[in-house]
C-alpha positions as CSV (number, residue, x, y, z in Angstrom):
1,M,120.5,108.2,110.8
2,R,118.9,104.8,111.1
3,E,120.4,101.6,109.7
4,L,118.6,100.3,106.6
5,T,117.2,96.8,106.6
6,E,118.7,94.0,104.6
7,Q,115.9,94.3,102.1
8,E,116.3,98.0,101.7
9,H,120.0,97.6,100.9
10,F,119.0,94.9,98.4
11,W,116.6,97.0,96.4
12,Q,118.8,100.1,96.7
13,G,121.7,98.3,94.9
14,D,122.4,96.2,91.8
15,F,119.4,93.9,92.1
16,G,117.1,96.9,92.2
17,N,118.8,98.3,89.1
18,E,118.4,95.0,87.3
19,Y,114.7,94.8,88.3
20,A,114.1,98.3,86.9
21,A,115.8,97.5,83.7
22,R,113.8,94.3,83.0
23,N,110.3,95.7,84.0
24,Q,109.6,98.1,81.2
25,G,107.3,98.4,78.2
26,S,103.9,99.4,77.0
27,A,102.4,96.0,77.6
28,L,103.2,96.3,81.3
29,V,101.6,99.7,81.5
30,A,98.5,98.5,79.6
31,A,98.1,95.6,82.0
32,N,98.3,98.1,84.9
33,V,95.7,100.3,83.3
34,A,93.3,97.3,83.2
35,L,94.1,96.4,86.8
36,F,93.7,99.9,88.2
37,A,90.5,100.5,86.2
38,K,88.9,97.6,88.1
39,A,90.5,98.3,91.4
40,L,89.4,102.0,91.5
41,A,86.0,101.5,89.9
42,R,84.2,102.0,93.2
43,S,86.2,105.0,94.3
44,Q,85.3,108.6,93.7
45,S,86.8,112.1,93.7
46,I,90.5,111.1,93.7
47,G,92.5,114.3,93.3
48,S,95.8,113.1,94.7
49,V,97.7,109.8,94.7
50,L,100.8,108.6,96.6
51,E,102.6,105.4,95.6
52,L,105.0,103.9,98.1
53,G,107.6,102.0,96.0
54,T,107.2,103.7,92.6
55,N,110.1,102.0,90.8
56,T,110.3,103.4,87.2
57,G,106.8,104.7,87.3
58,N,104.8,102.0,85.4
59,N,101.9,102.2,87.9
60,L,101.8,105.9,87.9
61,Q,101.7,106.0,84.1
62,A,98.6,103.8,84.2
63,I,97.0,105.9,86.9
64,N,97.8,109.0,85.0
65,A,95.9,107.6,82.0
66,L,92.9,106.9,84.2
67,L,93.0,110.0,86.4
68,P,94.7,112.7,84.2
69,R,93.8,115.5,86.5
70,A,95.0,113.9,89.7
71,E,98.2,115.1,91.4
72,L,100.6,112.1,91.5
73,S,103.5,111.5,93.9
74,G,105.8,108.6,94.5
75,V,108.5,107.3,96.8
76,E,111.4,105.1,95.5
77,I,114.5,103.8,97.2
78,N,116.5,103.0,94.1
79,A,118.2,106.0,92.6
80,S,118.2,104.8,89.0
81,A,114.5,103.8,89.1
82,R,113.5,107.0,90.8
83,A,115.3,109.1,88.1
84,Q,113.4,107.2,85.3
85,A,110.1,107.8,87.1
86,Q,110.8,111.5,87.6
87,R,111.7,111.9,83.9
88,L,108.2,110.8,82.9
89,G,107.1,114.3,84.0
90,I,103.8,113.1,85.5
91,A,104.7,112.9,89.2
92,E,107.0,114.2,91.9
93,V,109.0,111.2,93.1
94,W,111.0,111.4,96.4
95,Q,114.1,109.2,96.6
96,G,114.5,107.3,99.8
97,S,112.9,104.6,101.9
98,L,109.1,104.6,102.3
99,F,109.7,104.3,106.1
100,D,111.4,107.7,106.1
101,F,109.0,109.7,103.9
102,A,107.3,112.3,106.1
103,P,105.4,114.9,104.1
104,Q,103.2,117.4,106.0
105,R,100.1,116.4,104.1
106,T,97.8,113.5,103.1
107,Y,96.6,112.1,99.8
108,D,93.2,110.9,98.6
109,L,94.7,107.5,97.7
110,T,97.8,105.7,98.9
111,L,98.9,102.5,97.3
112,S,101.5,99.8,97.2
113,K,101.8,97.3,94.3
114,G,104.4,94.5,94.6
115,V,106.2,96.3,97.4
116,L,104.9,95.0,100.8
117,I,106.0,91.5,99.7
118,H,109.6,92.6,99.6
119,L,109.8,94.4,103.0
120,A,111.3,93.0,106.2
121,P,108.4,91.3,108.1
122,E,109.4,93.1,111.3
123,R,108.9,96.5,109.5
124,L,105.5,95.7,108.0
125,G,103.7,97.5,110.8
126,D,105.5,100.7,109.9
127,A,104.6,100.3,106.3
128,Y,101.0,99.8,107.1
129,A,101.1,102.9,109.3
130,Q,102.5,104.9,106.4
131,L,99.8,103.8,104.0
132,Y,97.2,104.6,106.6
133,R,98.6,107.8,108.0
134,L,99.2,109.4,104.6
135,S,95.8,108.5,103.2
136,R,92.9,110.9,103.4
137,R,90.4,108.3,102.2
138,Y,91.5,105.2,100.2
139,V,94.3,102.6,100.5
140,L,95.0,100.3,97.6
141,I,97.1,97.2,98.2
142,A,98.0,95.0,95.2
143,E,100.3,92.2,96.3
144,Y,100.8,88.4,96.4
145,Y,98.3,86.9,98.7
146,N,98.5,84.0,101.1
147,P,96.1,83.4,104.1
148,S,99.1,82.9,106.4
149,P,102.6,84.4,106.3
150,V,105.0,82.5,104.1
151,E,108.5,83.1,102.7
152,V,109.2,82.3,99.0
153,L,112.7,82.0,97.4
154,Y,113.0,85.0,95.1
155,R,115.3,84.6,92.1
156,G,117.6,82.5,94.2
157,N,117.5,85.0,97.1
158,S,116.2,84.1,100.6
159,G,114.6,86.7,102.9
160,K,113.4,88.9,99.9
161,L,109.8,87.8,99.2
162,F,107.0,87.2,101.7
163,K,103.3,86.5,101.1
164,R,100.5,87.1,103.6
165,D,97.1,88.7,104.0
166,F,98.4,92.3,104.0
167,A,94.9,93.8,103.7
168,G,93.6,91.7,106.5
169,D,96.5,92.9,108.7
170,M,95.5,96.5,108.0
171,L,91.8,95.9,108.6
172,E,92.7,94.4,112.0
173,R,95.0,97.3,112.9
174,F,92.8,100.2,111.9
175,D,89.2,100.2,113.1
176,D,88.0,102.9,110.6
177,L,89.3,101.0,107.6
178,H,86.7,99.0,105.6
179,L,87.0,96.7,102.6
180,L,85.4,98.4,99.7
181,D,86.4,96.0,96.9
182,Y,88.9,93.3,95.9
183,G,89.9,91.2,92.9
184,F,92.5,89.0,91.3
185,V,94.5,89.2,88.1
186,Y,95.7,85.9,86.7
187,H,99.1,85.5,85.0
188,R,97.4,83.6,82.1
189,D,94.9,86.4,81.4
190,P,94.8,86.5,77.6
191,L,94.8,90.3,77.3
192,F,96.2,91.8,80.5
193,P,98.2,89.4,82.6
194,A,99.5,90.6,86.0
195,D,101.5,87.9,87.7
196,D,98.8,86.6,90.0
197,I,98.2,89.9,91.8
198,T,95.4,90.2,94.4
199,W,94.2,93.7,95.0
200,F,92.2,95.2,97.9
201,L,90.6,98.7,98.0
202,L,90.2,99.9,101.5
203,E,88.3,103.0,102.6
204,K,88.5,105.1,105.8
205,R,85.0,105.6,107.3
206,P,83.9,106.9,110.7
């Protein structure tokens, strides 16, 4: 069994529990509905979705509202958050690290939202490979953007939050990935604020 990274231990433990407890509520889900409605506007025929880093299921609730007939799945390392997401009854959520998830199938859409920023930089390539390998057509990345890699102190913790051009990394790694759409949601948005998230919708094409 492999040794978990420092970041995986961090999110698996008390800090992950506290994060799950404070990120709740209908306003958060509503903001996610608005974000995903824009981010997926140019997609089509999405019948299955996999989220890497599901937490308590806020993103999946929003996607379920937009794509009620889609089969939803998730992966979550924190046991408490995973249990809450599973209890929603809208998705099958696997407990464990996204690096270890190995289903014998693919999904129309794979996504990460606020997850890649918290991974060990040396394991990002593996995360990109998971998003790419498990996707049949679309990859959606919604993260903090910076044109070059930079570390940010996160609630007093070092080595726990990193910004960079995640979508650019993936476009350079995988020749058949193409940028389909992108956008930004400002934390001062009067109706649906989303903590300065930049999203990128990528599509696999021959």
